[in-house]
VOLUMSE-764353 format. One line per field, with one value per residue: x, y, z of N, C-alpha, C, CB in turn; residue in three letters; residue number from 1. Coordinates in nm, 3 decimals, padded with zeros to 5 digits. Glycine has a CB too. Example, Ala and Ser with C-alpha at 12.3 -4.5 7.8 and 13.67 -1.06 7.14 Angstrom:
REM residues 2
n.u <- [01.319, 01.285]
n.v <- [-00.569, -00.225]
n.w <- [00.780, 00.708]
ca.u <- [01.230, 01.367]
ca.v <- [-00.450, -00.106]
ca.w <- [00.780, 00.714]
c.u <- [01.320, 01.290]
c.v <- [-00.330, 00.003]
c.w <- [00.780, 00.787]
cb.u <- [01.131, 01.408]
cb.v <- [-00.447, -00.060]
cb.w <- [00.905, 00.572]
resn <- [ala, ser]
resi <- [1, 2]
//
This chain:
REM residues 166
n.u <- [-04.441, -04.333, -04.503, -04.405, -04.257, -04.455, -04.603, -04.416, -04.403, -04.665, -04.669, -04.470, -04.567, -04.840, -04.951, -04.860, -04.980, -05.249, -05.272, -05.224, -05.432, -05.648, -05.604, -05.664, -05.930, -06.075, -06.215, -06.249, -06.344, -06.338, -06.067, -05.966, -06.060, -05.910, -05.653, -05.667, -05.699, -05.457, -05.262, -05.347, -05.288, -05.012, -04.964, -05.063, -04.912, -04.647, -04.402, -04.056, -03.850, -03.606, -03.499, -03.563, -03.668, -03.775, -03.979, -04.143, -04.215, -04.351, -04.572, -04.696, -04.759, -04.936, -05.135, -05.232, -05.325, -05.523, -05.698, -05.775, -05.910, -06.114, -06.251, -06.354, -06.560, -06.906, -07.084, -06.949, -06.952, -07.210, -07.260, -07.238, -06.966, -06.687, -06.637, -06.887, -06.992, -07.133, -06.967, -07.003, -07.039, -06.802, -06.641, -06.692, -06.548, -06.245, -05.898, -05.679, -05.434, -05.382, -05.441, -05.554, -05.556, -05.575, -05.452, -05.399, -05.663, -05.736, -05.561, -05.663, -05.899, -05.832, -05.805, -05.706, -05.459, -05.315, -05.338, -05.213, -04.923, -04.867, -04.942, -04.770, -04.523, -04.520, -04.636, -04.546, -04.281, -04.144, -03.917, -03.910, -03.819, -03.863, -04.141, -04.218, -04.135, -04.296, -04.557, -04.545, -04.495, -04.347, -04.071, -04.084, -04.357, -04.443, -04.327, -04.467, -04.731, -04.706, -04.654, -04.890, -05.078, -05.004, -05.072, -05.350, -05.416, -05.342, -05.531, -05.767, -05.724, -05.706, -05.966, -06.112, -06.020, -06.112, -06.390, -06.419, -06.351, -06.562]
n.v <- [02.093, 02.293, 02.534, 02.566, 02.332, 02.135, 02.212, 02.151, 01.870, 01.813, 01.917, 01.757, 01.495, 01.473, 01.388, 01.122, 01.000, 01.042, 00.894, 00.632, 00.598, 00.628, 00.407, 00.207, 00.259, 00.346, 00.581, 00.924, 01.113, 00.964, 00.907, 01.166, 01.219, 01.033, 01.132, 01.372, 01.263, 01.123, 01.328, 01.474, 01.295, 01.302, 01.563, 01.545, 01.338, 01.387, 01.240, 01.146, 01.134, 00.923, 00.937, 01.041, 00.822, 00.683, 00.861, 00.859, 00.587, 00.567, 00.734, 00.595, 00.352, 00.443, 00.548, 00.316, 00.176, 00.355, 00.336, 00.068, 00.078, 00.252, 00.098, -00.100, 00.019, 00.033, 00.177, 00.186, -00.080, -00.118, 00.018, 00.059, -00.073, 00.010, -00.206, -00.296, -00.128, -00.079, -00.168, 00.012, 00.252, 00.316, 00.489, 00.741, 00.766, 00.877, 00.811, 00.982, 01.202, 01.044, 00.981, 00.760, 00.429, 00.116, -00.098, -00.013, 00.014, -00.253, -00.356, -00.225, -00.360, -00.601, -00.831, -00.723, -00.842, -00.889, -00.651, -00.442, -00.505, -00.505, -00.244, -00.086, -00.177, -00.134, 00.123, 00.294, 00.242, 00.074, -00.161, -00.522, -00.599, -00.362, -00.343, -00.572, -00.500, -00.273, -00.381, -00.571, -00.846, -01.158, -01.155, -01.352, -01.398, -01.156, -01.174, -01.397, -01.298, -01.086, -01.225, -01.384, -01.179, -01.041, -01.236, -01.244, -00.983, -00.989, -01.174, -01.028, -00.808, -00.937, -01.041, -00.805, -00.691, -00.883, -00.848, -00.592, -00.636, -00.772]
n.w <- [-00.549, -00.808, -01.014, -01.278, -01.308, -01.295, -01.519, -01.716, -01.692, -01.772, -02.033, -02.153, -02.121, -02.165, -02.418, -02.437, -02.207, -02.273, -02.515, -02.425, -02.240, -02.415, -02.581, -02.404, -02.319, -02.538, -02.591, -02.633, -02.443, -02.202, -02.192, -02.161, -01.903, -01.756, -01.802, -01.657, -01.399, -01.368, -01.377, -01.161, -00.954, -00.978, -00.893, -00.628, -00.502, -00.569, -00.654, -00.613, -00.874, -01.024, -01.275, -01.619, -01.746, -01.535, -01.446, -01.671, -01.685, -01.441, -01.487, -01.698, -01.572, -01.371, -01.534, -01.666, -01.441, -01.349, -01.563, -01.541, -01.293, -01.364, -01.552, -01.389, -01.261, -01.186, -01.351, -01.596, -01.662, -01.736, -01.965, -02.325, -02.501, -02.720, -02.888, -02.956, -03.137, -03.454, -03.760, -03.971, -03.839, -03.721, -03.855, -03.760, -03.533, -03.446, -03.418, -03.205, -03.341, -03.562, -03.895, -04.051, -03.955, -03.986, -03.867, -03.604, -03.512, -03.519, -03.327, -03.101, -03.068, -02.956, -02.675, -02.348, -02.256, -02.486, -02.626, -02.473, -02.460, -02.741, -02.815, -02.656, -02.752, -03.038, -03.079, -02.883, -02.869, -02.679, -02.533, -02.508, -02.258, -02.110, -02.129, -01.991, -01.734, -01.689, -01.699, -01.510, -01.562, -01.676, -01.913, -02.113, -02.123, -02.227, -02.483, -02.583, -02.574, -02.753, -02.992, -03.020, -03.023, -03.256, -03.444, -03.410, -03.483, -03.752, -03.849, -03.801, -03.971, -04.219, -04.234, -04.235, -04.474, -04.651, -04.622, -04.730, -04.997, -05.100]
ca.u <- [-04.401, -04.350, -04.594, -04.333, -04.219, -04.576, -04.633, -04.323, -04.452, -04.787, -04.631, -04.391, -04.629, -04.984, -04.984, -04.834, -05.085, -05.375, -05.270, -05.237, -05.570, -05.737, -05.587, -05.729, -06.073, -06.133, -06.307, -06.179, -06.387, -06.286, -05.922, -05.944, -06.082, -05.795, -05.540, -05.684, -05.673, -05.313, -05.185, -05.385, -05.206, -04.876, -04.963, -05.086, -04.806, -04.518, -04.295, -03.918, -03.808, -03.463, -03.458, -03.677, -03.728, -03.855, -04.101, -04.227, -04.267, -04.448, -04.693, -04.761, -04.816, -05.051, -05.238, -05.291, -05.401, -05.643, -05.789, -05.831, -06.007, -06.226, -06.325, -06.421, -06.673, -07.035, -07.138, -06.881, -06.992, -07.348, -07.270, -07.194, -06.827, -06.650, -06.644, -07.026, -07.032, -07.134, -06.852, -07.040, -07.037, -06.668, -06.579, -06.712, -06.454, -06.109, -05.789, -05.607, -05.303, -05.365, -05.542, -05.621, -05.465, -05.653, -05.379, -05.424, -05.800, -05.735, -05.494, -05.754, -06.006, -05.781, -05.819, -05.602, -05.329, -05.245, -05.342, -05.114, -04.786, -04.857, -04.946, -04.646, -04.409, -04.523, -04.679, -04.470, -04.140, -04.084, -03.856, -03.976, -03.777, -03.932, -04.283, -04.229, -04.124, -04.414, -04.678, -04.518, -04.508, -04.218, -04.037, -04.136, -04.500, -04.455, -04.297, -04.580, -04.847, -04.680, -04.671, -05.032, -05.147, -04.977, -05.152, -05.490, -05.428, -05.338, -05.662, -05.865, -05.699, -05.745, -06.111, -06.156, -05.988, -06.203, -06.522, -06.416, -06.339, -06.687]
ca.v <- [02.097, 02.426, 02.542, 02.542, 02.190, 02.062, 02.245, 02.074, 01.732, 01.808, 01.940, 01.645, 01.363, 01.472, 01.306, 00.982, 00.956, 01.038, 00.781, 00.506, 00.594, 00.606, 00.269, 00.121, 00.286, 00.369, 00.694, 01.051, 01.174, 00.885, 00.927, 01.298, 01.204, 00.961, 01.226, 01.459, 01.186, 01.091, 01.447, 01.508, 01.208, 01.356, 01.680, 01.506, 01.254, 01.448, 01.141, 01.184, 01.047, 00.902, 00.971, 01.062, 00.690, 00.651, 00.940, 00.810, 00.457, 00.593, 00.788, 00.487, 00.258, 00.510, 00.556, 00.182, 00.146, 00.438, 00.278, -00.055, 00.120, 00.310, -00.011, -00.177, 00.098, -00.024, 00.253, 00.145, -00.217, -00.119, 00.095, -00.014, -00.049, 00.034, -00.330, -00.321, -00.029, -00.138, -00.131, 00.129, 00.371, 00.340, 00.601, 00.862, 00.766, 00.895, 00.796, 01.109, 01.215, 00.945, 00.996, 00.632, 00.321, -00.005, -00.185, 00.036, -00.023, -00.398, -00.372, -00.177, -00.458, -00.720, -00.832, -00.645, -00.908, -00.876, -00.511, -00.359, -00.523, -00.461, -00.099, -00.032, -00.216, -00.073, 00.263, 00.374, 00.202, 00.012, -00.291, -00.632, -00.590, -00.248, -00.377, -00.668, -00.425, -00.187, -00.459, -00.667, -00.983, -01.207, -01.121, -01.455, -01.374, -01.044, -01.228, -01.483, -01.212, -01.013, -01.319, -01.416, -01.056, -01.017, -01.333, -01.201, -00.861, -01.032, -01.233, -00.920, -00.729, -01.021, -01.045, -00.671, -00.680, -00.973, -00.783, -00.478, -00.681, -00.836]
ca.w <- [-00.688, -00.864, -01.127, -01.404, -01.314, -01.330, -01.659, -01.799, -01.692, -01.853, -02.173, -02.202, -02.109, -02.192, -02.535, -02.401, -02.115, -02.347, -02.610, -02.351, -02.188, -02.529, -02.626, -02.305, -02.302, -02.670, -02.582, -02.611, -02.317, -02.090, -02.190, -02.101, -01.758, -01.701, -01.804, -01.541, -01.278, -01.360, -01.341, -01.024, -00.868, -00.983, -00.804, -00.489, -00.445, -00.599, -00.637, -00.648, -00.984, -01.037, -01.412, -01.708, -01.772, -01.416, -01.445, -01.781, -01.643, -01.335, -01.549, -01.773, -01.475, -01.310, -01.638, -01.682, -01.319, -01.350, -01.662, -01.480, -01.193, -01.437, -01.615, -01.284, -01.216, -01.225, -01.463, -01.718, -01.693, -01.783, -02.089, -02.445, -02.535, -02.859, -02.966, -02.994, -03.237, -03.589, -03.845, -04.051, -03.755, -03.667, -03.927, -03.683, -03.422, -03.498, -03.323, -03.201, -03.403, -03.668, -03.998, -04.069, -03.921, -03.963, -03.776, -03.469, -03.475, -03.492, -03.196, -02.998, -03.051, -02.887, -02.529, -02.282, -02.244, -02.614, -02.668, -02.402, -02.510, -02.881, -02.820, -02.600, -02.836, -03.171, -03.085, -02.786, -02.887, -02.563, -02.555, -02.438, -02.117, -02.048, -02.119, -01.881, -01.608, -01.674, -01.678, -01.402, -01.612, -01.727, -02.051, -02.203, -02.137, -02.321, -02.615, -02.624, -02.600, -02.877, -03.103, -03.033, -03.060, -03.400, -03.519, -03.405, -03.565, -03.892, -03.880, -03.806, -04.092, -04.334, -04.234, -04.275, -04.618, -04.722, -04.622, -04.822, -05.136, -05.145]
c.u <- [-04.431, -04.439, -04.524, -04.291, -04.340, -04.613, -04.542, -04.364, -04.573, -04.754, -04.559, -04.468, -04.779, -05.018, -04.967, -04.946, -05.218, -05.380, -05.290, -05.379, -05.668, -05.726, -05.654, -05.881, -06.148, -06.238, -06.227, -06.214, -06.332, -06.135, -05.887, -05.960, -05.962, -05.673, -05.549, -05.650, -05.524, -05.234, -05.224, -05.304, -05.061, -04.865, -04.976, -04.968, -04.665, -04.402, -04.159, -03.870, -03.657, -03.410, -03.583, -03.745, -03.819, -03.985, -04.197, -04.292, -04.374, -04.580, -04.768, -04.829, -04.941, -05.166, -05.309, -05.376, -05.530, -05.746, -05.854, -05.939, -06.133, -06.314, -06.399, -06.549, -06.805, -07.095, -07.078, -06.915, -07.133, -07.367, -07.212, -07.050, -06.805, -06.667, -06.786, -07.077, -07.029, -07.019, -06.881, -07.031, -06.897, -06.596, -06.592, -06.616, -06.313, -06.009, -05.712, -05.470, -05.279, -05.477, -05.622, -05.520, -05.547, -05.584, -05.403, -05.565, -05.808, -05.671, -05.589, -05.869, -05.962, -05.809, -05.693, -05.465, -05.248, -05.234, -05.230, -04.972, -04.769, -04.854, -04.815, -04.526, -04.408, -04.556, -04.605, -04.322, -04.072, -04.025, -03.935, -03.943, -03.851, -04.081, -04.306, -04.225, -04.248, -04.540, -04.664, -04.546, -04.372, -04.197, -04.092, -04.286, -04.524, -04.432, -04.412, -04.702, -04.829, -04.704, -04.819, -05.113, -05.127, -05.062, -05.299, -05.513, -05.429, -05.472, -05.769, -05.849, -05.737, -05.896, -06.169, -06.134, -06.083, -06.344, -06.528, -06.415, -06.468, -06.786]
c.v <- [02.236, 02.422, 02.511, 02.396, 02.106, 02.088, 02.168, 01.927, 01.719, 01.821, 01.818, 01.513, 01.358, 01.375, 01.157, 00.927, 00.944, 00.918, 00.648, 00.492, 00.565, 00.462, 00.171, 00.136, 00.312, 00.481, 00.820, 01.110, 01.098, 00.902, 01.063, 01.292, 01.137, 01.053, 01.319, 01.387, 01.158, 01.213, 01.501, 01.423, 01.258, 01.476, 01.641, 01.433, 01.309, 01.350, 01.197, 01.085, 01.041, 00.946, 00.997, 00.930, 00.651, 00.731, 00.894, 00.677, 00.475, 00.641, 00.681, 00.390, 00.317, 00.518, 00.422, 00.147, 00.228, 00.383, 00.151, -00.019, 00.175, 00.201, -00.097, -00.109, 00.041, 00.048, 00.206, 00.002, -00.224, -00.035, 00.015, 00.026, -00.033, -00.091, -00.362, -00.221, -00.095, -00.083, -00.003, 00.259, 00.407, 00.455, 00.731, 00.875, 00.772, 00.877, 00.928, 01.098, 01.114, 00.964, 00.868, 00.521, 00.198, -00.097, -00.142, -00.001, -00.171, -00.425, -00.333, -00.274, -00.582, -00.713, -00.771, -00.712, -00.903, -00.729, -00.429, -00.381, -00.475, -00.309, -00.038, -00.060, -00.137, 00.075, 00.353, 00.336, 00.151, -00.123, -00.397, -00.626, -00.478, -00.278, -00.474, -00.596, -00.339, -00.265, -00.563, -00.811, -01.027, -01.170, -01.224, -01.443, -01.260, -01.095, -01.312, -01.398, -01.129, -01.103, -01.350, -01.295, -01.024, -01.110, -01.291, -01.075, -00.898, -01.091, -01.124, -00.836, -00.807, -01.026, -00.913, -00.650, -00.764, -00.911, -00.669, -00.523, -00.744, -00.736]
c.w <- [-00.742, -00.987, -01.259, -01.418, -01.355, -01.476, -01.754, -01.806, -01.786, -02.001, -02.231, -02.208, -02.139, -02.305, -02.505, -02.313, -02.188, -02.441, -02.538, -02.296, -02.302, -02.579, -02.531, -02.307, -02.432, -02.671, -02.552, -02.474, -02.196, -02.079, -02.128, -01.949, -01.692, -01.697, -01.683, -01.412, -01.259, -01.317, -01.204, -00.925, -00.864, -00.890, -00.657, -00.427, -00.466, -00.579, -00.677, -00.754, -00.993, -01.174, -01.495, -01.741, -01.655, -01.415, -01.555, -01.743, -01.534, -01.395, -01.629, -01.678, -01.410, -01.410, -01.655, -01.559, -01.312, -01.449, -01.609, -01.379, -01.260, -01.497, -01.513, -01.236, -01.271, -01.346, -01.594, -01.759, -01.749, -01.909, -02.204, -02.478, -02.684, -02.946, -03.013, -03.098, -03.374, -03.673, -03.925, -03.972, -03.706, -03.737, -03.849, -03.566, -03.478, -03.386, -03.322, -03.267, -03.516, -03.768, -04.016, -04.042, -03.885, -03.864, -03.631, -03.424, -03.443, -03.356, -03.084, -02.972, -02.973, -02.738, -02.469, -02.278, -02.373, -02.655, -02.603, -02.454, -02.655, -02.890, -02.770, -02.690, -02.968, -03.173, -02.987, -02.784, -02.759, -02.600, -02.477, -02.288, -02.044, -02.031, -02.003, -01.747, -01.584, -01.638, -01.567, -01.444, -01.666, -01.874, -02.149, -02.224, -02.235, -02.463, -02.668, -02.658, -02.726, -02.998, -03.126, -03.075, -03.207, -03.486, -03.522, -03.488, -03.713, -03.934, -03.894, -03.934, -04.217, -04.347, -04.282, -04.424, -04.700, -04.731, -04.722, -04.968, -05.188, -05.196]
cb.u <- [-04.474, -04.215, -04.657, -04.210, -04.164, -04.692, -04.619, -04.180, -04.491, -04.884, -04.541, -04.270, -04.607, -05.031, -04.897, -04.699, -05.097, -05.394, -05.138, -05.134, -05.606, -05.705, -05.439, -05.677, -06.090, -06.195, -06.416, -06.214, -06.541, -06.322, -05.863, -06.041, -06.210, -05.765, -05.539, -05.827, -05.750, -05.261, -05.205, -05.537, -05.211, -04.839, -05.076, -05.209, -04.815, -04.497, -04.326, -03.822, -03.868, -03.429, -03.373, -03.632, -03.618, -03.774, -04.068, -04.143, -04.153, -04.393, -04.658, -04.658, -04.712, -05.013, -05.177, -05.180, -05.315, -05.608, -05.713, -05.719, -05.946, -06.174, -06.231, -06.327, -06.657, -07.132, -07.112, -06.732, -06.981, -07.440, -07.196, -07.288, -06.742, -06.506, -06.590, -07.115, -06.939, -07.268, -06.818, -07.180, -07.129, -06.584, -06.642, -06.853, -06.473, -06.093, -05.696, -05.591, -05.195, -05.364, -05.477, -05.681, -05.372, -05.677, -05.227, -05.405, -05.899, -05.659, -05.365, -05.810, -06.060, -05.631, -05.844, -05.646, -05.348, -05.317, -05.478, -05.119, -04.746, -04.976, -05.064, -04.621, -04.414, -04.621, -04.826, -04.529, -04.062, -04.186, -03.706, -03.933, -03.624, -03.912, -04.334, -04.116, -03.999, -04.438, -04.717, -04.601, -04.618, -04.210, -03.886, -04.102, -04.565, -04.354, -04.169, -04.615, -04.872, -04.535, -04.594, -05.086, -05.099, -04.827, -05.138, -05.532, -05.312, -05.224, -05.704, -05.852, -05.552, -05.688, -06.162, -06.082, -05.841, -06.209, -06.556, -06.293, -06.225, -06.751]
cb.v <- [01.987, 02.488, 02.681, 02.632, 02.143, 02.103, 02.396, 02.085, 01.687, 01.920, 02.065, 01.627, 01.311, 01.613, 01.347, 00.969, 01.054, 01.169, 00.779, 00.499, 00.727, 00.703, 00.235, 00.153, 00.404, 00.241, 00.669, 01.152, 01.178, 00.736, 00.917, 01.402, 01.122, 00.834, 01.309, 01.513, 01.054, 01.040, 01.556, 01.486, 01.061, 01.395, 01.775, 01.419, 01.117, 01.571, 01.016, 01.186, 01.095, 00.756, 00.856, 01.132, 00.582, 00.680, 01.089, 00.794, 00.366, 00.697, 00.907, 00.412, 00.221, 00.652, 00.601, 00.076, 00.173, 00.585, 00.248, -00.138, 00.225, 00.404, -00.097, -00.199, 00.244, -00.018, 00.404, 00.158, -00.303, -00.071, 00.231, 00.014, -00.160, 00.081, -00.445, -00.318, 00.096, -00.110, -00.246, 00.112, 00.352, 00.214, 00.617, 00.866, 00.640, 01.032, 00.675, 01.156, 01.200, 00.799, 01.037, 00.620, 00.362, -00.079, -00.182, 00.188, 00.012, -00.474, -00.286, -00.041, -00.500, -00.735, -00.976, -00.615, -01.054, -00.956, -00.450, -00.389, -00.669, -00.516, -00.047, -00.090, -00.366, -00.144, 00.272, 00.357, 00.317, -00.002, -00.291, -00.769, -00.568, -00.122, -00.439, -00.774, -00.336, -00.111, -00.529, -00.632, -00.993, -01.360, -01.108, -01.594, -01.342, -00.931, -01.311, -01.583, -01.122, -00.959, -01.449, -01.471, -00.941, -01.039, -01.474, -01.177, -00.761, -01.136, -01.334, -00.830, -00.688, -01.163, -01.078, -00.563, -00.723, -01.111, -00.731, -00.392, -00.780, -00.915]
cb.w <- [-00.771, -00.898, -01.134, -01.412, -01.177, -01.237, -01.684, -01.745, -01.548, -01.810, -02.186, -02.115, -01.974, -02.227, -02.655, -02.329, -01.995, -02.426, -02.688, -02.236, -02.118, -02.644, -02.639, -02.166, -02.213, -02.721, -02.473, -02.722, -02.310, -02.108, -02.333, -02.160, -01.730, -01.785, -01.937, -01.536, -01.282, -01.497, -01.446, -01.003, -00.918, -01.128, -00.842, -00.480, -00.506, -00.513, -00.718, -00.520, -01.116, -01.013, -01.475, -01.838, -01.793, -01.288, -01.463, -01.910, -01.591, -01.235, -01.640, -01.861, -01.367, -01.260, -01.772, -01.703, -01.195, -01.385, -01.793, -01.411, -01.100, -01.548, -01.697, -01.166, -01.258, -01.107, -01.444, -01.702, -01.571, -01.675, -02.075, -02.565, -02.483, -02.867, -02.884, -02.871, -03.232, -03.659, -03.942, -04.106, -03.637, -03.678, -04.066, -03.632, -03.333, -03.563, -03.360, -03.058, -03.298, -03.611, -04.130, -04.213, -03.805, -04.095, -03.808, -03.461, -03.588, -03.604, -03.190, -03.037, -03.186, -02.911, -02.475, -02.142, -02.201, -02.724, -02.633, -02.253, -02.501, -02.963, -02.738, -02.460, -02.866, -03.254, -03.059, -02.647, -02.940, -02.449, -02.512, -02.497, -02.108, -02.134, -02.252, -01.890, -01.610, -01.803, -01.806, -01.279, -01.723, -01.710, -02.068, -02.149, -02.000, -02.285, -02.611, -02.512, -02.482, -02.879, -03.075, -02.901, -02.976, -03.432, -03.458, -03.261, -03.534, -03.913, -03.770, -03.683, -04.099, -04.319, -04.094, -04.194, -04.645, -04.649, -04.482, -04.793, -05.148, -05.034]
resn <- [met, glu, lys, thr, gln, phe, glu, asn, tyr, phe, lys, asn, tyr, tyr, ala, leu, val, phe, arg, ile, ala, phe, ser, glu, leu, lys, ser, his, ala, asp, ala, asp, asp, ile, val, gln, asp, val, phe, leu, lys, leu, leu, leu, tyr, gln, pro, ala, phe, glu, ser, thr, glu, his, glu, lys, ala, trp, leu, ile, arg, ile, thr, ile, asn, gln, cys, lys, asp, tyr, gln, lys, asn, lys, trp, asn, asn, ser, thr, ile, gly, phe, glu, his, ile, pro, glu, ser, glu, lys, ala, tyr, phe, lys, val, pro, his, val, glu, ser, asp, asp, thr, leu, trp, ala, val, leu, glu, leu, lys, glu, ser, tyr, arg, arg, pro, leu, tyr, leu, phe, tyr, tyr, glu, asp, tyr, ser, ile, lys, glu, ile, ala, ala, leu, leu, his, ile, pro, glu, asn, thr, val, lys, thr, asn, leu, lys, arg, gly, arg, glu, gln, val, lys, lys, leu, leu, asp, leu, ser, glu, his, lys, arg, ser, gln]
resi <- [1, 2, 3, 4, 5, 6, 7, 8, 9, 10, 11, 12, 13, 14, 15, 16, 17, 18, 19, 20, 21, 22, 23, 24, 25, 26, 27, 28, 29, 30, 31, 32, 33, 34, 35, 36, 37, 38, 39, 40, 41, 42, 43, 44, 45, 46, 47, 48, 49, 50, 51, 52, 53, 54, 55, 56, 57, 58, 59, 60, 61, 62, 63, 64, 65, 66, 67, 68, 69, 70, 71, 72, 73, 74, 75, 76, 77, 78, 79, 80, 81, 82, 83, 84, 85, 86, 87, 88, 89, 90, 91, 92, 93, 94, 95, 96, 97, 98, 99, 100, 101, 102, 103, 104, 105, 106, 107, 108, 109, 110, 111, 112, 113, 114, 115, 116, 117, 118, 119, 120, 121, 122, 123, 124, 125, 126, 127, 128, 129, 130, 131, 132, 133, 134, 135, 136, 137, 138, 139, 140, 141, 142, 143, 144, 145, 146, 147, 148, 149, 150, 151, 152, 153, 154, 155, 156, 157, 158, 159, 160, 161, 162, 163, 164, 165, 166]
//
């Protein structure tokens, strides 16, 4: 792979890979590590892509897989996750490229089966069919997870609003 070709991949997909890694791991530093790993795999394997959609899908799939592997690591299982941070301290954690988005924070708190489809659908503009292909699950499962995830986000936002009004 030529240097300029790799630089183009990095320039075009860095933000996407980082956002997905951050949505999975909820940590800037961990997301940066995943970005490095994903682009290292791109350099090592140099896959032949059929289209821009194929290269984008490949990078998303690799990013999700790297995040899964990262989360399986013993070190990560023995450290405190974002969900254990007190509400008063969350103000110190900012989502990249977003000033304030309570909905995104609520999505990030969901379990993975709801978080991934919601994030890909609303924040990365993927269709249900594309999400099903990326996550290797049936379209009806994506639809169900989107519906249930929306319901959980609504509950979290209502609860958050209720806490603020007291």
